[in-house]
C-alpha positions in Angstrom: 149.6 148.3 137.6 151.6 147.3 134.5 153.8 149.2 132.1 152.8 147.2 129.0 151.3 149.2 126.1 147.6 149.7 125.9 145.6 146.8 124.6 145.0 147.1 120.8 141.3 146.3 120.8 140.8 145.9 117.1 144.2 144.2 116.6 143.3 141.5 119.2 139.8 141.0 117.7 141.2 140.6 114.2 144.1 138.4 115.4 141.6 136.2 117.3 139.6 135.6 114.1 142.8 134.9 112.2 143.9 132.3 114.8 140.5 130.6 114.6 140.7 130.4 110.8 144.4 129.3 110.7 143.9 126.8 113.5 140.4 125.7 112.5 141.4 122.1 111.9 142.9 121.7 115.4 140.1 123.6 117.0 137.4 121.5 115.4 139.0 118.2 116.2 138.5 119.0 119.9 135.0 120.3 119.3 133.2 117.1 118.4 132.3 115.9 121.9 131.5 119.5 123.2 129.3 120.0 120.1 127.3 116.9 120.9 126.9 117.8 124.5 125.8 121.4 123.7 123.4 120.0 121.0 121.9 117.7 123.6 121.5 120.6 126.0 119.8 122.7 123.4 117.5 119.8 122.4 116.7 119.2 126.0 115.7 122.8 126.4 113.4 122.4 123.3 111.8 119.3 124.8 111.3 120.8 128.3 110.1 124.1 126.8 110.2 126.0 130.1 107.8 128.9 130.4 107.4 131.9 132.7 109.8 132.0 135.6 110.9 128.5 134.7 113.0 130.1 132.1 115.2 131.6 134.8 115.6 128.3 136.5 116.5 126.7 133.2 119.0 129.4 132.6 120.6 128.6 135.9 120.7 124.9 135.0 122.4 125.5 131.7 125.0 127.7 133.4 125.8 124.9 135.8 126.1 122.3 133.0 127.9 124.5 130.5 131.4 124.3 132.1 131.8 120.6 131.2 131.7 121.1 127.4 133.4 124.4 127.8 136.4 122.8 129.5 136.6 119.9 126.9 136.6 122.4 124.1 138.6 125.3 125.4 141.4 123.8 127.6 143.1 122.3 124.5 142.4 125.4 122.5 143.9 127.8 125.0 147.0 125.6 125.3 147.4 125.6 121.5 147.5 129.4 121.5 149.6 129.8 124.6 152.1 127.2 123.4 153.4 129.8 120.9 155.1 131.4 124.0 155.3 128.4 126.3 156.0 125.3 124.2 155.5 122.9 127.1 151.8 123.7 127.0 151.5 121.8 123.7 151.0 118.7 125.9 148.0 117.6 127.8 147.5 119.1 131.3 146.8 117.1 134.5 143.1 116.4 135.0 142.8 118.8 137.9 143.4 121.7 135.6 140.1 120.7 133.8 138.4 120.9 137.1 139.9 124.2 137.9 138.9 125.5 134.5 135.3 124.3 135.0 135.1 126.1 138.4 136.4 129.3 137.0 134.0 129.1 134.1 131.1 128.5 136.4 132.0 131.5 138.5 132.1 133.8 135.5 128.9 132.4 133.9 127.0 132.8 137.2 128.2 136.4 137.4 126.9 137.1 133.9 123.6 135.4 134.8 123.1 137.7 137.8 123.4 140.7 135.4 120.8 139.2 133.1 118.2 138.4 135.7 116.5 141.8 135.9 115.9 141.9 132.1 114.8 138.3 132.2 112.3 139.0 134.9 110.9 141.9 133.0 110.7 139.8 129.9 108.8 137.0 131.7 106.4 139.5 133.3 105.7 141.0 129.8 104.4 137.6 128.7 102.4 136.8 131.9 99.1 138.2 130.7 98.9 136.0 127.7 98.3 137.2 124.2 100.5 140.0 123.0 103.5 141.0 125.2 103.2 144.1 127.3 105.0 146.7 125.3 106.1 148.7 128.4 107.6 145.7 130.2 109.1 144.5 126.9 110.8 147.9 126.5 111.9 147.8 130.2 113.5 144.4 129.7 115.4 145.6 126.6 116.5 148.7 128.5 117.7 146.6 131.5 119.5 144.2 129.1 121.4 147.1 127.4 122.1 148.8 130.7 123.7 145.7 132.2 125.6 144.7 129.0 128.9 146.7 129.3 129.2 146.6 133.1 128.8 142.9 132.9 131.4 142.6 130.2 133.7 144.9 132.3 133.6 142.6 135.3 133.8 139.5 133.1 136.9 140.9 131.3 138.6 141.9 134.5 138.3 138.3 135.9 138.4 136.3 132.7 142.2 135.9 132.5 141.6 133.2 135.1 140.5 131.0 132.2 143.7 131.0 130.1 145.7 130.9 133.3 143.9 127.7 134.4 144.3 126.1 130.9 148.0 127.1 131.0 148.6 125.8 134.5 149.3 129.3 136.0 147.9 131.4 138.8 144.2 131.1 137.9 142.8 133.2 140.7 140.3 135.9 139.9 142.3 138.2 142.1 145.4 137.8 140.0 143.4 138.5 136.8 141.8 141.6 138.4 145.2 143.0 139.4 146.7 142.2 136.1 144.0 144.0 134.1 143.9 147.2 136.3 143.4 150.1 134.0 142.4 148.0 131.0 138.9 146.9 132.1 136.9 148.9 129.5 139.3 147.9 126.7 138.8 144.3 127.5 135.1 144.8 127.8 135.2 146.3 124.3 137.1 143.3 123.0 134.5 140.9 124.6 131.6 142.9 123.1 133.2 142.9 119.6 133.6 139.1 119.7 130.1 138.5 121.3 128.0 140.8 119.2 128.1 139.1 115.8 127.1 135.8 117.5 124.2 137.6 119.2 123.0 138.8 115.9 123.4 135.4 114.3 121.4 133.8 117.1 118.6 136.2 116.5 118.6 135.6 112.7 118.5 131.8 113.0 116.1 131.6 116.0 112.9 129.5 115.5 109.9 131.7 114.7 107.2 131.9 117.4 104.7 129.1 117.1 107.2 126.8 115.2 108.4 123.6 116.6 112.2 123.4 117.0 114.0 120.2 116.0 117.4 118.7 115.7 118.5 121.2 113.1 117.7 124.1 115.5 119.7 122.4 118.3 122.6 121.7 116.0 122.7 125.3 114.8 122.6 126.6 118.3 125.4 124.3 119.4 127.5 125.3 116.4 127.1 129.0 117.2 128.1 128.3 120.8 131.2 126.4 119.7 132.5 129.2 117.4 131.6 131.9 119.8 133.5 130.2 122.6 136.5 129.5 120.4 136.6 133.1 119.2 136.2 134.5 122.7 138.9 132.2 124.1 141.3 133.2 121.3 140.8 136.9 122.2 141.3 136.2 126.0 144.4 134.1 125.3 145.8 137.0 123.3 145.1 139.4 126.2 146.8 137.0 128.5 149.8 136.8 126.2 149.8 140.6 126.0 150.5 140.8 129.7 152.7 137.7 129.6 152.1 136.9 133.2 150.6 134.3 135.5 152.4 131.0 135.0 155.4 131.8 136.9 153.4 132.3 140.1 151.4 129.1 139.8 150.4 127.5 143.2 149.9 124.1 141.4 152.5 121.6 140.4 153.2 121.8 136.7 152.2 118.6 134.8 154.6 117.1 132.5 153.5 117.0 128.8 
């Protein structure tokens, strides 16, 4: 659809990390309240300790609650990055843009959850018998997870420019994002994977061992990983959005004054 050059995958990933390092002070100033909310969510999960198919219900609840801290954290962060091209975005947006951002985040997170359900069901069934997990069902769950990973990231990447568009008071429809990223879906999926994978590994390394009781430190660690993952992912998506340089001029919303 577009005549812009191909997305430089590694260049965008490296630039996203550089932005996060260079703008870390500004990013972390807006991260205090989202961190506390995410920490409370992690701690609540530890206390509730869902088991079996309750885990899927808990996953749905966290997806529904996640857009609130995500908007508080990421709307200012997106606007900081986008203001390099559109200086008027250095100001605060009208409140309805936070609502729009939450709705777009919810839609994307629900889509990812749908891709995770088959592997989650297999994982739950592997533990149903008690004792040691069923190795065949465990293997099936892992296989389903890997099989859904890149298609899920592809669909997410094609629609995810709705997030920087919402933060930047532009056309934040999924359709606009889908049309804009035509021909670049797998490149964006690669960018999303390269940002996500280190945090996936980190989560595995710091997870509480089986039989241990998680505490406040575990909740704080999980929330911190969430914060830095979302900031890094948003920086990458903002750079993709800037790469196409489109969206704000077709906004259907009135532009808020800074």
